[in-house]
N, C-alpha and C positions, 0 to 999 in steps of 0.2 A: 283414694275416690271411684265410686263405683263407674263399672264400664257402660249402664246406661247412661251414665252423664259425657262421656265423651262427643264429639262433635264429627261425625264421621264424613262430613259434605262443608264447606262454604262458599261463601261467594268473592273470598279472596283470589284476587287475580294474578298467577305468578307468572315467572319466566316461561317462555315457551321457547322449547330446541328449537333450532334452526339447521343446523350441519354440523359434524365434526369429519374430523380428519388426522390422516399421521404423516408428517415427513421427516428422512434420516438425514442427519449430514456426517460425514466421516474426518475427522480431525486427524490429518496426519500424524507422524510420532517425531517430526522432521523439518520445520521451516525455515530458510534460506532466503534473508532479504541481503541482497547487494547494496555496497553503499551508495546513497545517495537515491536508492528504492525506495518507492511508494510502499505507504501497510499493506497487508498482504490480507484480503478478507475471503473467508469459505461459508459461503452462504446456499440456503435452501428454500425455496419459496413452496407452500403449500394455498394454492387456490380453494376456499370456499366460503359458502354462507354467501346471506344479504351482504350488501357494502356498509348498508348503517349496524348492522347487528352487534352486539357486545361482544369481545370474547373472553375466554375461559381459556387456560393453557399450564402446561406442566411440561417440563425435562426431563428424560432419564436418558443414563448413560453408560455404556459397556462396561465402562472401568470403575463407576460408583455404586453404590446398591441404595440410592434415595431420588428421588426425587425433590425440585426447584419449582417453584409456581410464581417466581421473581420474571418479570421480561429482564434483567439487566443481572449479570453474577458473573464472575470468572472464573476461571481456568488453571490448576497451578500447572507449572511448567519452569522449566528451567533457561535462560537466555545467558548466552557466552558462558553457562556453567554456572549462573547466580542464580534462586529462586526469584521470580516473574511469575507475570500472570497474563492472559490472553483474554481479552472483554467477550463475552458475548453478552447479546441484545435482542429480542423480539420485537417487530413491528409488525403496524400494519398499514395496508395504503388500498383502501375499498375491500374486494374480496383477497388480495395476496396478503398471506400472512409470511411472510420471512424471521429465519434463524438465521442469525449470522455471528462468525466468530474473528475477530480481527488482531494481529499480529500487529504491533506500532513498530514504524522501522527505527534507526537508530541514528538519523538524521545524520549521513555524512559519513558513517561507519558502517561496514559489513556489520551483519547481527546473525546469531541464531537461536533458533525456539528448538528445546528438545525436551520429551518426554509427556507430552499431552495428546498421545495417538487415542484414540476412541472414539466410538460413533453415538452422538446424542440424538436423540431423537424427540422429536415435539408433537404432540400430543396437544390439539388446537376444538374448541367446541366451539358453536356462536350462536348466541339466542339473540330471541327478539322481546321486544316490550308487550305484553298482554294486551295492552290498548289500540297498538297499532298491528296487531299481527290480524 
């Protein structure tokens, strides 16, 4: 195709950037949960954007050399010496975007999680509908 046939401008509406931000969460290398203790939750909150804006985000780690764009995933760790996971979730309530890591209790027994020490970094961008901006 010849360059003269490319469309330089169009009337198609595209998403409008609203806001962007970064928040870090330090996950310790050792988590102890006592017998009959509740789940242990670590969280970090970022407050950006218009409450009704769409959200696009990804998480990077100081321990691994890749990024994840899923709103839920698992961190590899050991629970009482056996392979296990801790859940990681990203949620949004209005302007608050929360990164949360949950270590499950053992329901009546003391338990210990090890080997997951790292810093998780949430990179978030909000965007609005071009017809409502």
